[in-house]
C-alpha angles and dihedrals in degrees: 000000000000116000133177126203122209118195141118092297095144096058112117090236130115094222092050092048096046097044088051093048091045095053091047089049092048092053091047090052086060090053094256118147093233132181142160118255101231097226109152112160121191093254087069101030094049092062091065111023108102088201095053117153096026131106136183116343089000091062092048090050092049090048089053091049090049090050090055100040109023108009092159093067089052091045091050092049093047093049091052090051091047090051090051094051095043101045107032125069094227121209115205126317117262133172099175142034091244090059090050092048091051094046099077093203091184096207122162093232137017120203128191120194178328108189127066090295092147095050103114091198088062097041097044094248129322109346112193088202091074090051090053092238088150092065117112116256114272096023122123112265114192132180110206116191093330115179133210091193093232140046096259140047115235110249090232090066103037093098090051092047091049092052093044093051093053093079099051123115092201135357131207130166137202100231127048091212093075098048097092092048092053094045088060089063102043141026092222121114112261117209129188114224139178124269107266093245089072095050090078135070112252089243088064089071092062084085090073104014117115115205116243115255093206109111101188123073113266147177113238115213115190114185120180089186127022108263122175091203090060090050092050093047093048091049090049092052092043094053092042094052100031091234128138124237130235119193139171100240116090091225137092122251107124127084097226108028134168121205110293126253091230094136097042117121125219093273093052090046088059091052092050092052093048093052098043120111090211136005128210115184147156091196123105093217090042085059095044094054093042085057096044091050090041094231126165101260147165125203125209112187129256110232094234106030104024094109091073090053089052091048092051097046090046090053090050096044090243098120090126088072091068114098117189097184136001094249093068094059107096103137129061089205087078088075096060131085100225102185106041095163091052090048092052091051092050092050090048092051092051092043093055093055090051094047089050089059090056093044093052098041094048096036090237094154 
């Protein structure tokens, strides 16, 4: 079977990179000839390209200026591009839906997910590419852990969503909060499944993980959005334990701070999490990999996407790891996973139901 995944794979974001790689890896483990459809419209690329808006010699000139003035931003961008080219089996190169529709990829199955591919704010309105409308008639069309990014569908796009959903073979979403809204638009069964990053064994990530070069013990802080409560909490823990902090952002803000991991790619990020003594994060995937590597961790919630972190930690009986403000932290035991065997079993149970969705929708068994 040949299958192509379409998602936000080109985003310079660890979560986007790792969920894409994980879904490709899961499909390969089933013997599927899997790849990533290289659809990267400007609405996504322009968010990350440090040379956005330039062409030809102008682009070369801007690259040179970045090299002189802010080479880290150029280094970061180039490392993400290198990760993409090295670790994904890229299918084609498409900037628009029209290009996709004309390509006739002739795959056996098309899969969309698992990022916020149905969030019209991210895609610049309804994009039929993320509803697989370019797929040839009769081919399998699967939504795996697709996300709308909210708990409702904007009335303006309900007709488009309804039309787009008609052609799907099977539909699953990432958050339970959107199920009822989607059910109003289709008679198809809607399932809730795990993020693809949790469908693998942690050892599977050794294929891309790069070991940390930091020799001294450290606290890793991973903020997807700036949050002063995260900073206050991390400083409190750093002072209490006498450990330095490493963070992604190339800015000061912590009292005892090592150089940032701003230019690290997704593989290096995994190595940093694995080697951390403690992790403090407001990122969903920061939380996921803290769990998979069984690190002492605390999660403070992202203002937009925190609900999925709450859902995950509740499913895994790890709600005590959620911190809403620094004043409620009074016990270092909240960092630790106390029943690792029980956690592994809960993850395995959830994983099997998600894998069953893929097996049934793709006829893999």
